[in-house]
PyMOL Python script that loads the backbone (N, CA, C, O; Angstrom):
from pymol import cmd

cmd.read_pdbstr("""\
ATOM      1  N   MET A   1      17.727  28.864  -5.242  1.00  0.00           N
ATOM      2  CA  MET A   1      17.525  29.727  -6.706  1.00  0.00           C
ATOM      3  C   MET A   1      17.161  31.061  -6.076  1.00  0.00           C
ATOM      4  O   MET A   1      16.280  31.090  -5.216  1.00  0.00           O
ATOM      5  N   ASP A   2      17.754  32.102  -6.433  1.00  0.00           N
ATOM      6  CA  ASP A   2      17.399  33.580  -5.927  1.00  0.00           C
ATOM      7  C   ASP A   2      16.446  34.195  -6.901  1.00  0.00           C
ATOM      8  O   ASP A   2      16.277  33.762  -8.041  1.00  0.00           O
ATOM      9  N   ASP A   3      15.828  35.239  -6.383  1.00  0.00           N
ATOM     10  CA  ASP A   3      14.722  35.984  -7.172  1.00  0.00           C
ATOM     11  C   ASP A   3      15.295  36.513  -8.520  1.00  0.00           C
ATOM     12  O   ASP A   3      14.595  36.363  -9.521  1.00  0.00           O
ATOM     13  N   ALA A   4      16.374  37.051  -8.619  1.00  0.00           N
ATOM     14  CA  ALA A   4      16.858  37.505  -9.955  1.00  0.00           C
ATOM     15  C   ALA A   4      17.009  36.563 -10.865  1.00  0.00           C
ATOM     16  O   ALA A   4      16.675  36.832 -12.018  1.00  0.00           O
ATOM     17  N   PHE A   5      17.525  35.293 -10.563  1.00  0.00           N
ATOM     18  CA  PHE A   5      17.529  34.050 -11.494  1.00  0.00           C
ATOM     19  C   PHE A   5      16.201  33.593 -11.956  1.00  0.00           C
ATOM     20  O   PHE A   5      16.028  33.196 -13.108  1.00  0.00           O
ATOM     21  N   LEU A   6      15.239  33.647 -11.050  1.00  0.00           N
ATOM     22  CA  LEU A   6      13.842  33.390 -11.131  1.00  0.00           C
ATOM     23  C   LEU A   6      13.051  34.189 -12.216  1.00  0.00           C
ATOM     24  O   LEU A   6      12.275  33.712 -13.044  1.00  0.00           O
ATOM     25  N   ALA A   7      13.408  35.527 -12.044  1.00  0.00           N
ATOM     26  CA  ALA A   7      12.969  36.536 -12.974  1.00  0.00           C
ATOM     27  C   ALA A   7      13.159  36.517 -14.430  1.00  0.00           C
ATOM     28  O   ALA A   7      12.383  36.956 -15.278  1.00  0.00           O
ATOM     29  N   GLN A   8      14.410  35.893 -14.623  1.00  0.00           N
ATOM     30  CA  GLN A   8      14.840  35.763 -15.866  1.00  0.00           C
ATOM     31  C   GLN A   8      14.196  34.463 -16.687  1.00  0.00           C
ATOM     32  O   GLN A   8      14.291  34.426 -17.914  1.00  0.00           O
ATOM     33  N   LEU A   9      13.586  33.479 -16.000  1.00  0.00           N
ATOM     34  CA  LEU A   9      13.103  32.341 -16.512  1.00  0.00           C
ATOM     35  C   LEU A   9      11.828  32.467 -17.216  1.00  0.00           C
ATOM     36  O   LEU A   9      11.089  33.402 -16.908  1.00  0.00           O
ATOM     37  N   ARG A  10      11.510  31.710 -18.045  1.00  0.00           N
ATOM     38  CA  ARG A  10      10.160  31.778 -18.928  1.00  0.00           C
ATOM     39  C   ARG A  10       9.782  30.340 -19.065  1.00  0.00           C
ATOM     40  O   ARG A  10      10.612  29.432 -19.021  1.00  0.00           O
ATOM     41  N   CYS A  11       8.518  30.167 -19.231  1.00  0.00           N
ATOM     42  CA  CYS A  11       8.084  28.710 -19.423  1.00  0.00           C
ATOM     43  C   CYS A  11       8.440  28.174 -20.669  1.00  0.00           C
ATOM     44  O   CYS A  11       8.104  28.812 -21.667  1.00  0.00           O
ATOM     45  N   PRO A  12       9.077  27.090 -20.805  1.00  0.00           N
ATOM     46  CA  PRO A  12       9.329  26.476 -22.031  1.00  0.00           C
ATOM     47  C   PRO A  12       8.287  25.928 -22.811  1.00  0.00           C
ATOM     48  O   PRO A  12       8.535  25.629 -23.979  1.00  0.00           O
ATOM     49  N   LEU A  13       7.193  25.756 -22.356  1.00  0.00           N
ATOM     50  CA  LEU A  13       5.986  25.476 -23.014  1.00  0.00           C
ATOM     51  C   LEU A  13       5.271  26.477 -23.747  1.00  0.00           C
ATOM     52  O   LEU A  13       4.445  26.168 -24.605  1.00  0.00           O
ATOM     53  N   ASP A  14       5.578  27.792 -23.419  1.00  0.00           N
ATOM     54  CA  ASP A  14       4.948  28.936 -24.136  1.00  0.00           C
ATOM     55  C   ASP A  14       5.897  29.302 -25.376  1.00  0.00           C
ATOM     56  O   ASP A  14       7.111  29.496 -25.312  1.00  0.00           O
ATOM     57  N   PRO A  15       5.139  29.353 -26.446  1.00  0.00           N
ATOM     58  CA  PRO A  15       5.899  29.352 -27.762  1.00  0.00           C
ATOM     59  C   PRO A  15       6.399  30.784 -28.001  1.00  0.00           C
ATOM     60  O   PRO A  15       7.313  30.998 -28.797  1.00  0.00           O
ATOM     61  N   GLN A  16       5.793  31.774 -27.302  1.00  0.00           N
ATOM     62  CA  GLN A  16       6.255  33.159 -27.341  1.00  0.00           C
ATOM     63  C   GLN A  16       7.253  33.542 -26.268  1.00  0.00           C
ATOM     64  O   GLN A  16       7.799  34.645 -26.275  1.00  0.00           O
ATOM     65  N   ARG A  17       7.494  32.588 -25.311  1.00  0.00           N
ATOM     66  CA  ARG A  17       8.428  32.973 -24.213  1.00  0.00           C
ATOM     67  C   ARG A  17       8.050  33.996 -23.482  1.00  0.00           C
ATOM     68  O   ARG A  17       8.962  34.692 -23.036  1.00  0.00           O
ATOM     69  N   GLU A  18       6.799  34.334 -23.189  1.00  0.00           N
ATOM     70  CA  GLU A  18       6.400  35.480 -22.300  1.00  0.00           C
ATOM     71  C   GLU A  18       5.945  35.115 -21.080  1.00  0.00           C
ATOM     72  O   GLU A  18       5.977  35.967 -20.192  1.00  0.00           O
ATOM     73  N   ALA A  19       5.445  33.820 -20.795  1.00  0.00           N
ATOM     74  CA  ALA A  19       4.862  33.612 -19.580  1.00  0.00           C
ATOM     75  C   ALA A  19       6.100  33.265 -18.462  1.00  0.00           C
ATOM     76  O   ALA A  19       7.038  32.520 -18.748  1.00  0.00           O
ATOM     77  N   THR A  20       5.954  33.885 -17.231  1.00  0.00           N
ATOM     78  CA  THR A  20       6.844  33.821 -16.297  1.00  0.00           C
ATOM     79  C   THR A  20       6.728  32.690 -15.496  1.00  0.00           C
ATOM     80  O   THR A  20       5.729  31.990 -15.665  1.00  0.00           O
ATOM     81  N   LEU A  21       7.639  32.335 -14.567  1.00  0.00           N
ATOM     82  CA  LEU A  21       7.520  31.079 -13.559  1.00  0.00           C
ATOM     83  C   LEU A  21       7.664  31.758 -12.166  1.00  0.00           C
ATOM     84  O   LEU A  21       8.463  32.665 -11.929  1.00  0.00           O
ATOM     85  N   SER A  22       6.769  31.195 -11.245  1.00  0.00           N
ATOM     86  CA  SER A  22       6.905  31.573  -9.985  1.00  0.00           C
ATOM     87  C   SER A  22       7.120  30.248  -9.048  1.00  0.00           C
ATOM     88  O   SER A  22       6.579  29.179  -9.332  1.00  0.00           O
ATOM     89  N   ARG A  23       7.855  30.399  -8.048  1.00  0.00           N
ATOM     90  CA  ARG A  23       8.107  29.254  -7.098  1.00  0.00           C
ATOM     91  C   ARG A  23       6.863  28.965  -6.204  1.00  0.00           C
ATOM     92  O   ARG A  23       6.238  29.856  -5.628  1.00  0.00           O
ATOM     93  N   ASP A  24       6.566  27.654  -6.143  1.00  0.00           N
ATOM     94  CA  ASP A  24       5.454  27.167  -5.154  1.00  0.00           C
ATOM     95  C   ASP A  24       6.258  25.943  -4.588  1.00  0.00           C
ATOM     96  O   ASP A  24       6.480  24.976  -5.317  1.00  0.00           O
ATOM     97  N   GLU A  25       6.667  25.983  -3.368  1.00  0.00           N
ATOM     98  CA  GLU A  25       7.355  24.997  -2.613  1.00  0.00           C
ATOM     99  C   GLU A  25       8.543  24.295  -3.583  1.00  0.00           C
ATOM    100  O   GLU A  25       9.534  24.975  -3.849  1.00  0.00           O
ATOM    101  N   GLN A  26       8.440  23.091  -4.043  1.00  0.00           N
ATOM    102  CA  GLN A  26       9.469  22.535  -4.673  1.00  0.00           C
ATOM    103  C   GLN A  26       9.077  22.394  -6.239  1.00  0.00           C
ATOM    104  O   GLN A  26       9.358  21.367  -6.858  1.00  0.00           O
ATOM    105  N   GLN A  27       8.498  23.349  -6.762  1.00  0.00           N
ATOM    106  CA  GLN A  27       8.112  23.345  -8.150  1.00  0.00           C
ATOM    107  C   GLN A  27       8.061  24.876  -8.455  1.00  0.00           C
ATOM    108  O   GLN A  27       7.969  25.791  -7.636  1.00  0.00           O
ATOM    109  N   LEU A  28       8.144  24.957  -9.910  1.00  0.00           N
ATOM    110  CA  LEU A  28       8.023  26.364 -10.541  1.00  0.00           C
ATOM    111  C   LEU A  28       6.416  26.109 -11.181  1.00  0.00           C
ATOM    112  O   LEU A  28       6.002  24.992 -11.491  1.00  0.00           O
ATOM    113  N   VAL A  29       5.668  27.294 -11.298  1.00  0.00           N
ATOM    114  CA  VAL A  29       4.344  27.393 -11.841  1.00  0.00           C
ATOM    115  C   VAL A  29       4.363  28.485 -12.944  1.00  0.00           C
ATOM    116  O   VAL A  29       4.860  29.592 -12.732  1.00  0.00           O
ATOM    117  N   CYS A  30       3.785  28.122 -14.168  1.00  0.00           N
ATOM    118  CA  CYS A  30       3.684  28.898 -15.180  1.00  0.00           C
ATOM    119  C   CYS A  30       2.752  29.946 -14.939  1.00  0.00           C
ATOM    120  O   CYS A  30       1.644  29.575 -14.552  1.00  0.00           O
ATOM    121  N   SER A  31       2.963  31.309 -15.093  1.00  0.00           N
ATOM    122  CA  SER A  31       1.948  32.332 -15.039  1.00  0.00           C
ATOM    123  C   SER A  31       0.809  32.194 -16.011  1.00  0.00           C
ATOM    124  O   SER A  31      -0.345  32.486 -15.698  1.00  0.00           O
ATOM    125  N   GLY A  32       1.158  31.739 -17.209  1.00  0.00           N
ATOM    126  CA  GLY A  32       0.288  31.626 -18.232  1.00  0.00           C
ATOM    127  C   GLY A  32      -0.808  30.414 -18.192  1.00  0.00           C
ATOM    128  O   GLY A  32      -2.019  30.568 -18.355  1.00  0.00           O
ATOM    129  N   CYS A  33      -0.228  29.341 -17.976  1.00  0.00           N
ATOM    130  CA  CYS A  33      -1.126  27.975 -18.237  1.00  0.00           C
ATOM    131  C   CYS A  33      -1.044  27.304 -16.909  1.00  0.00           C
ATOM    132  O   CYS A  33      -1.810  26.346 -16.803  1.00  0.00           O
ATOM    133  N   THR A  34      -0.355  27.551 -15.938  1.00  0.00           N
ATOM    134  CA  THR A  34      -0.266  27.035 -14.658  1.00  0.00           C
ATOM    135  C   THR A  34       0.415  25.572 -14.693  1.00  0.00           C
ATOM    136  O   THR A  34       0.267  24.796 -13.750  1.00  0.00           O
ATOM    137  N   ALA A  35       1.173  25.242 -15.840  1.00  0.00           N
ATOM    138  CA  ALA A  35       1.810  24.052 -15.768  1.00  0.00           C
ATOM    139  C   ALA A  35       3.013  24.055 -14.591  1.00  0.00           C
ATOM    140  O   ALA A  35       3.657  25.085 -14.390  1.00  0.00           O
ATOM    141  N   HIS A  36       3.237  22.965 -13.918  1.00  0.00           N
ATOM    142  CA  HIS A  36       4.205  22.701 -13.024  1.00  0.00           C
ATOM    143  C   HIS A  36       5.472  22.232 -13.474  1.00  0.00           C
ATOM    144  O   HIS A  36       5.500  21.350 -14.332  1.00  0.00           O
ATOM    145  N   PHE A  37       6.571  22.727 -12.987  1.00  0.00           N
ATOM    146  CA  PHE A  37       7.788  22.195 -13.278  1.00  0.00           C
ATOM    147  C   PHE A  37       8.563  21.829 -12.074  1.00  0.00           C
ATOM    148  O   PHE A  37       8.646  22.709 -11.217  1.00  0.00           O
ATOM    149  N   PRO A  38       9.190  20.614 -11.825  1.00  0.00           N
ATOM    150  CA  PRO A  38       9.806  20.312 -10.542  1.00  0.00           C
ATOM    151  C   PRO A  38      11.227  21.008 -10.487  1.00  0.00           C
ATOM    152  O   PRO A  38      11.870  21.341 -11.482  1.00  0.00           O
ATOM    153  N   ILE A  39      11.623  21.177  -9.148  1.00  0.00           N
ATOM    154  CA  ILE A  39      12.907  21.684  -8.718  1.00  0.00           C
ATOM    155  C   ILE A  39      13.638  20.491  -8.074  1.00  0.00           C
ATOM    156  O   ILE A  39      13.213  19.958  -7.048  1.00  0.00           O
ATOM    157  N   LYS A  40      14.637  20.134  -8.647  1.00  0.00           N
ATOM    158  CA  LYS A  40      15.377  18.895  -8.185  1.00  0.00           C
ATOM    159  C   LYS A  40      16.837  19.475  -7.875  1.00  0.00           C
ATOM    160  O   LYS A  40      17.494  20.186  -8.635  1.00  0.00           O
ATOM    161  N   GLN A  41      17.223  19.010  -6.555  1.00  0.00           N
ATOM    162  CA  GLN A  41      18.500  19.447  -5.941  1.00  0.00           C
ATOM    163  C   GLN A  41      18.834  20.815  -6.254  1.00  0.00           C
ATOM    164  O   GLN A  41      19.942  21.179  -6.650  1.00  0.00           O
ATOM    165  N   GLY A  42      17.633  21.708  -6.024  1.00  0.00           N
ATOM    166  CA  GLY A  42      17.773  23.078  -6.096  1.00  0.00           C
ATOM    167  C   GLY A  42      17.774  23.727  -7.488  1.00  0.00           C
ATOM    168  O   GLY A  42      17.829  24.956  -7.517  1.00  0.00           O
ATOM    169  N   LEU A  43      17.720  23.052  -8.638  1.00  0.00           N
ATOM    170  CA  LEU A  43      17.692  23.302  -9.920  1.00  0.00           C
ATOM    171  C   LEU A  43      16.234  23.099 -10.585  1.00  0.00           C
ATOM    172  O   LEU A  43      15.594  22.052 -10.491  1.00  0.00           O
ATOM    173  N   PRO A  44      15.878  24.060 -11.153  1.00  0.00           N
ATOM    174  CA  PRO A  44      14.479  23.992 -11.881  1.00  0.00           C
ATOM    175  C   PRO A  44      14.828  22.886 -13.090  1.00  0.00           C
ATOM    176  O   PRO A  44      15.913  22.856 -13.672  1.00  0.00           O
ATOM    177  N   VAL A  45      13.875  22.119 -13.318  1.00  0.00           N
ATOM    178  CA  VAL A  45      13.797  21.046 -14.566  1.00  0.00           C
ATOM    179  C   VAL A  45      12.820  21.786 -15.497  1.00  0.00           C
ATOM    180  O   VAL A  45      11.624  21.796 -15.209  1.00  0.00           O
ATOM    181  N   LEU A  46      13.281  22.416 -16.617  1.00  0.00           N
ATOM    182  CA  LEU A  46      12.411  23.070 -17.400  1.00  0.00           C
ATOM    183  C   LEU A  46      12.364  22.148 -18.686  1.00  0.00           C
ATOM    184  O   LEU A  46      12.512  22.722 -19.764  1.00  0.00           O
ATOM    185  N   VAL A  47      12.205  21.008 -18.686  1.00  0.00           N
ATOM    186  CA  VAL A  47      12.172  20.109 -19.725  1.00  0.00           C
ATOM    187  C   VAL A  47      10.726  19.830 -19.984  1.00  0.00           C
ATOM    188  O   VAL A  47      10.104  19.193 -19.133  1.00  0.00           O
ATOM    189  N   PRO A  48      10.067  20.278 -21.174  1.00  0.00           N
ATOM    190  CA  PRO A  48       8.710  20.022 -21.362  1.00  0.00           C
ATOM    191  C   PRO A  48       8.146  18.823 -20.993  1.00  0.00           C
ATOM    192  O   PRO A  48       7.067  18.826 -20.402  1.00  0.00           O
ATOM    193  N   ASP A  49       8.859  17.542 -21.320  1.00  0.00           N
ATOM    194  CA  ASP A  49       8.282  16.258 -20.714  1.00  0.00           C
ATOM    195  C   ASP A  49       8.337  15.955 -19.340  1.00  0.00           C
ATOM    196  O   ASP A  49       7.838  14.927 -18.881  1.00  0.00           O
ATOM    197  N   GLU A  50       8.968  16.869 -18.609  1.00  0.00           N
ATOM    198  CA  GLU A  50       8.743  16.914 -17.007  1.00  0.00           C
ATOM    199  C   GLU A  50       7.753  17.736 -16.450  1.00  0.00           C
ATOM    200  O   GLU A  50       7.567  17.741 -15.233  1.00  0.00           O
ATOM    201  N   ALA A  51       6.986  18.551 -17.353  1.00  0.00           N
ATOM    202  CA  ALA A  51       5.986  19.272 -16.872  1.00  0.00           C
ATOM    203  C   ALA A  51       4.745  18.564 -16.443  1.00  0.00           C
ATOM    204  O   ALA A  51       4.273  17.706 -17.189  1.00  0.00           O
ATOM    205  N   GLU A  52       4.139  18.866 -15.229  1.00  0.00           N
ATOM    206  CA  GLU A  52       2.844  18.391 -14.921  1.00  0.00           C
ATOM    207  C   GLU A  52       1.750  19.532 -15.478  1.00  0.00           C
ATOM    208  O   GLU A  52       1.595  20.637 -14.957  1.00  0.00           O
ATOM    209  N   LEU A  53       1.048  19.046 -16.612  1.00  0.00           N
ATOM    210  CA  LEU A  53       0.070  19.829 -17.294  1.00  0.00           C
ATOM    211  C   LEU A  53      -1.218  20.118 -16.221  1.00  0.00           C
ATOM    212  O   LEU A  53      -1.491  19.348 -15.299  1.00  0.00           O
ATOM    213  N   PRO A  54      -1.910  21.291 -16.496  1.00  0.00           N
ATOM    214  CA  PRO A  54      -3.128  21.594 -15.667  1.00  0.00           C
ATOM    215  C   PRO A  54      -4.076  20.480 -15.847  1.00  0.00           C
ATOM    216  O   PRO A  54      -4.067  19.666 -16.771  1.00  0.00           O
ATOM    217  N   ALA A  55      -4.925  20.541 -14.818  1.00  0.00           N
ATOM    218  CA  ALA A  55      -6.105  19.458 -14.830  1.00  0.00           C
ATOM    219  C   ALA A  55      -6.925  19.604 -16.100  1.00  0.00           C
ATOM    220  O   ALA A  55      -7.303  20.706 -16.497  1.00  0.00           O
ATOM    221  N   GLY A  56      -7.195  18.442 -16.741  1.00  0.00           N
ATOM    222  CA  GLY A  56      -8.129  18.387 -17.724  1.00  0.00           C
ATOM    223  C   GLY A  56      -7.245  18.540 -19.215  1.00  0.00           C
ATOM    224  O   GLY A  56      -7.816  18.453 -20.302  1.00  0.00           O
ATOM    225  N   MET A  57      -5.909  18.757 -19.091  1.00  0.00           N
ATOM    226  CA  MET A  57      -5.191  18.929 -20.309  1.00  0.00           C
ATOM    227  C   MET A  57      -4.282  17.622 -20.374  1.00  0.00           C
ATOM    228  O   MET A  57      -3.609  17.261 -19.409  1.00  0.00           O
ATOM    229  N   ARG A  58      -4.317  16.939 -21.592  1.00  0.00           N
ATOM    230  CA  ARG A  58      -3.388  15.792 -21.734  1.00  0.00           C
ATOM    231  C   ARG A  58      -2.265  16.095 -22.582  1.00  0.00           C
ATOM    232  O   ARG A  58      -1.339  15.284 -22.586  1.00  0.00           O
ATOM    233  N   GLU A  59      -2.188  17.137 -23.310  1.00  0.00           N
ATOM    234  CA  GLU A  59      -1.220  17.377 -24.317  1.00  0.00           C
ATOM    235  C   GLU A  59      -0.972  18.787 -24.275  1.00  0.00           C
ATOM    236  O   GLU A  59      -1.846  19.563 -23.889  1.00  0.00           O
ATOM    237  N   VAL A  60       0.341  19.231 -24.704  1.00  0.00           N
ATOM    238  CA  VAL A  60       0.699  20.474 -24.811  1.00  0.00           C
ATOM    239  C   VAL A  60      -0.039  21.473 -25.886  1.00  0.00           C
ATOM    240  O   VAL A  60      -0.089  22.700 -25.798  1.00  0.00           O
ATOM    241  N   SER A  61      -0.555  20.719 -26.838  1.00  0.00           N
ATOM    242  CA  SER A  61      -1.233  21.621 -27.815  1.00  0.00           C
ATOM    243  C   SER A  61      -2.658  22.053 -27.119  1.00  0.00           C
ATOM    244  O   SER A  61      -3.312  22.919 -27.701  1.00  0.00           O
ATOM    245  N   GLN A  62      -3.083  21.585 -26.104  1.00  0.00           N
ATOM    246  CA  GLN A  62      -4.302  22.138 -25.519  1.00  0.00           C
ATOM    247  C   GLN A  62      -4.072  23.233 -24.590  1.00  0.00           C
ATOM    248  O   GLN A  62      -5.006  23.756 -23.983  1.00  0.00           O
ATOM    249  N   LEU A  63      -2.810  23.614 -24.453  1.00  0.00           N
ATOM    250  CA  LEU A  63      -2.558  24.837 -23.648  1.00  0.00           C
ATOM    251  C   LEU A  63      -2.918  26.140 -24.243  1.00  0.00           C
ATOM    252  O   LEU A  63      -2.772  26.261 -25.459  1.00  0.00           O
ATOM    253  N   PRO A  64      -3.416  27.235 -23.477  1.00  0.00           N
ATOM    254  CA  PRO A  64      -3.844  28.503 -24.067  1.00  0.00           C
ATOM    255  C   PRO A  64      -2.732  28.957 -24.851  1.00  0.00           C
ATOM    256  O   PRO A  64      -2.959  29.321 -26.005  1.00  0.00           O
ATOM    257  N   CYS A  65      -1.598  28.989 -24.409  1.00  0.00           N
ATOM    258  CA  CYS A  65      -0.355  29.540 -25.220  1.00  0.00           C
ATOM    259  C   CYS A  65      -0.214  28.999 -26.539  1.00  0.00           C
ATOM    260  O   CYS A  65       0.168  29.654 -27.509  1.00  0.00           O
ATOM    261  N   HIS A  66      -0.567  27.656 -26.552  1.00  0.00           N
ATOM    262  CA  HIS A  66      -0.338  26.928 -27.925  1.00  0.00           C
ATOM    263  C   HIS A  66      -1.565  27.455 -28.759  1.00  0.00           C
ATOM    264  O   HIS A  66      -1.315  27.890 -29.883  1.00  0.00           O
ATOM    265  N   ARG A  67      -2.810  27.458 -28.333  1.00  0.00           N
ATOM    266  CA  ARG A  67      -3.883  27.666 -28.980  1.00  0.00           C
ATOM    267  C   ARG A  67      -3.666  29.236 -29.544  1.00  0.00           C
ATOM    268  O   ARG A  67      -4.006  29.425 -30.712  1.00  0.00           O
ATOM    269  N   ARG A  68      -3.205  30.197 -28.906  1.00  0.00           N
ATOM    270  CA  ARG A  68      -3.009  31.400 -29.336  1.00  0.00           C
ATOM    271  C   ARG A  68      -2.024  31.561 -30.445  1.00  0.00           C
ATOM    272  O   ARG A  68      -2.238  32.330 -31.382  1.00  0.00           O
ATOM    273  N   ALA A  69      -0.866  30.783 -30.332  1.00  0.00           N
ATOM    274  CA  ALA A  69       0.169  30.864 -31.344  1.00  0.00           C
ATOM    275  C   ALA A  69      -0.264  30.269 -32.509  1.00  0.00           C
ATOM    276  O   ALA A  69       0.132  30.747 -33.572  1.00  0.00           O
ATOM    277  N   ASN A  70      -1.091  29.201 -32.515  1.00  0.00           N
ATOM    278  CA  ASN A  70      -1.738  28.527 -33.670  1.00  0.00           C
ATOM    279  C   ASN A  70      -2.640  29.488 -34.444  1.00  0.00           C
ATOM    280  O   ASN A  70      -2.700  29.559 -35.671  1.00  0.00           O
ATOM    281  N   ARG A  71      -3.374  30.261 -33.512  1.00  0.00           N
ATOM    282  CA  ARG A  71      -4.372  31.283 -34.301  1.00  0.00           C
ATOM    283  C   ARG A  71      -3.549  32.349 -34.928  1.00  0.00           C
ATOM    284  O   ARG A  71      -3.887  32.784 -36.029  1.00  0.00           O
ATOM    285  N   ARG A  72      -2.486  32.810 -34.311  1.00  0.00           N
ATOM    286  CA  ARG A  72      -1.511  33.738 -34.853  1.00  0.00           C
ATOM    287  C   ARG A  72      -1.014  33.266 -36.289  1.00  0.00           C
ATOM    288  O   ARG A  72      -1.077  33.921 -37.330  1.00  0.00           O
ATOM    289  N   LYS A  73      -0.551  32.095 -36.128  1.00  0.00           N
ATOM    290  CA  LYS A  73       0.066  31.361 -37.403  1.00  0.00           C
ATOM    291  C   LYS A  73      -0.984  31.342 -38.511  1.00  0.00           C
ATOM    292  O   LYS A  73      -0.644  31.742 -39.624  1.00  0.00           O
ATOM    293  N   HIS A  74      -2.031  30.982 -38.338  1.00  0.00           N
ATOM    294  CA  HIS A  74      -3.152  30.829 -39.261  1.00  0.00           C
ATOM    295  C   HIS A  74      -3.671  32.027 -39.808  1.00  0.00           C
ATOM    296  O   HIS A  74      -4.160  32.064 -40.937  1.00  0.00           O
ATOM    297  N   ALA A  75      -3.572  33.182 -38.927  1.00  0.00           N
ATOM    298  CA  ALA A  75      -4.129  34.571 -39.263  1.00  0.00           C
ATOM    299  C   ALA A  75      -3.044  35.183 -40.298  1.00  0.00           C
ATOM    300  O   ALA A  75      -3.380  36.040 -41.115  1.00  0.00           O
ATOM    301  N   ASN A  76      -1.893  34.752 -40.223  1.00  0.00           N
ATOM    302  CA  ASN A  76      -0.881  35.513 -41.187  1.00  0.00           C
ATOM    303  C   ASN A  76      -0.733  34.859 -42.528  1.00  0.00           C
ATOM    304  O   ASN A  76       0.020  35.344 -43.372  1.00  0.00           O
TER     305      ASN A  76
END
""", "prot")
cmd.dss("prot")
cmd.show_as("cartoon", "prot")
cmd.util.cbc("prot")
cmd.orient("prot")
């Protein structure tokens, strides 16, 4: 996976699609919430169900990006 391709990717868990991804060995890491996504056979697996959530988080709704999105939605 080259750097130009990686620069185009965004975290699929981020409702605003603002969080970038960086490579860390055989996985991609979200810049916003630090969720990890596997790389299999050289391809990123950006399926939310395949994500390894940060420590202490059991569901996607607990992620900071989702809490921000919910606050924005309720403020409008």
